[in-house]
N, C-alpha and C positions, 0 to 999 in steps of 0.2 A: 627233660624227663618229667613226667607228671607225678602226681601223688599216688601213693599206695597206702591204704589203711583199712582197718577192720574194727568193728565194735559189735557188741551184743546188747540190745535193749531188753531189759527184763521188766515185765508189767506186774505191778502189785507186790513187789518184794522190796523191802528196805535194804539199804546198803550193808547193814550188819548181817542180815540173813544171806545176802549174796557173798559177802566176804567169808562167811563161815563155810561155804561150799566151794569157793574158788580156790583151787589148789595149785595155782600157778602165778607167776608175777603178773600183776595187773594194776590198773588204776580204776577206781570205781567212783562214779559221781551220780547224784540222785536229785530229782526235782519233780514235783507234781505227780507223784505216784509211779514214776518210772526210774529205774536205775540202769545206767549205762556202764558196761564193762569194756575196758580197753585192755585186752590181754596180749602179752608179748607173743604167746604162741599163735594167736589169731593173726597178728600182723605177719607172722612167718608162714602162715598157711597150714598150721598143724593143730589148731585149737578147736573151740566149741562150735565154730561156724557150721560145720556140716554134721557134727555129732549130736548137738542138742543137749549136752551134759548139764548145763545150767537149768534148762527147761525141765529136764527130768528130775534133777536134785531138788528143785524148788516147787515142782508141780505147777509150773507157770507157763505163760505164753511168752515167747521171745521173738524179737525181730533182729536177725543177724544181717549186717551190712558189710560188704567188701567193695572197695573201690580199687580199680586196677588202672594205673598209669593215667589217671584223670580222664579215662575214656569209657570204662565199663563200670556199671553199678549193678552188683549182684545183691539180691535180697532173698532171705530164707526166713520162714516162719516155722517155729516149733511149738507144739502144744503137748505138755506132759512128756517131753522127750521125743515125740514123734514129729517128723517133718511133715508139714501140711502144705507147704508151698516153697518152691525154689525156682527163681527166675533171674534173668539178667537183661539189662537194657544198655546199649543195643544188643541184639542177638549176637552172641560171640561167634557163632558159625558163619553168619554173614560178614561180621566185622573182620574175622581172620581168614575167611574163605576156606573153612574146614568143617569137620563134624564135631568140633570142640563143645558146641552147645547142645548136643543131643541129650535128651532126658530132662531138659529144663521146662518148667511150666510157662505157659503164656501169661505174662503179667498184665493185669487190668485193674482198674480202680475197684470194680465190684469184687474181684477175687481177693485182692489185698485187704480191702476193708472188711470183707466177710471173715477172712482168716484171723484178723486182729480184733474184730468187734469194735472198730472205731474208725472215724475219719469220714471224709467227703469223697465218695467214689468218683464223681465227675472231676473234682480238682486233682485227684490222683491220676486219672486218665490224662489230663492236660500235662501234668508233671512228667509222666512217662513218655508222652508223645512229643513234647517240645524239643525242638532242635537246639541243643545246647553245645557250647564249645567245651565246657568242662563238666565231667560227671559230678563234681562237687555241687554244681548248681542244681542238677537234677536231684541229688540227695537232699539238699535243703528244701526244694519244692515238694518232694514227696513227704518229708517230715512235717512240713507246714500243713499239707493236705490231710495228713493223718492226725493233726492236732497235737504233735509232739514237739518238745523243745528242739531247737536247731543248734545248740551249742556243741553237739558231737560232730558236726560237719567239719571235715578237714583234719580230724584227729584220730590217731591210733596210738598204741602204746609207745612206739619209738618217738613220735612227735611230742607226746607229753613228757617223756623222759628227757628228751633233748632240750626242750624249752617250755617248761610248765607255765611260765608267766604269760604266754600268749593265749592260754585257754581262758575263754570268757564265760564259762559255765560255773556251776557250783564247785567249790574247792574239792578236787578229787582226793580220795584216800588211796595211798600207795600200798599195795599188798606185795610182800616179797615171797 
């Protein structure tokens, strides 16, 4: 069984501001102008990922990431609470042989970099196109191409709650 995790990266908001509007159990870690939220509800599929609540509450751009069974990497970008991009690699419709991926945007470096206002579009294209065994490797390559810290790779709320000593990023704040 592969990894399942989710996180929301908030651009330009400090951890205290994020904590003030985060109304659910979560871990929050911050570095270099980005704050990453690992919320329990997001790991369970019922949180901010599709709703953009943090983006709306903070008037910020967010990058939501969901990893499914170490196979699929879903990315969503919200700006001021509005979804501006939603895609998945590989295409879940092709992967599962169904229409599960209908309504997803085609992900490309140019589209992702434009939505976030940062990164190297060519490097994002390589990260999205590379044949990888584990989606965690794709997640890390995409973050590097976007110029973002990679310490969120492999972590969601449940992994941090179960074994916080394995986290190699800035010390997370636990919100109850």
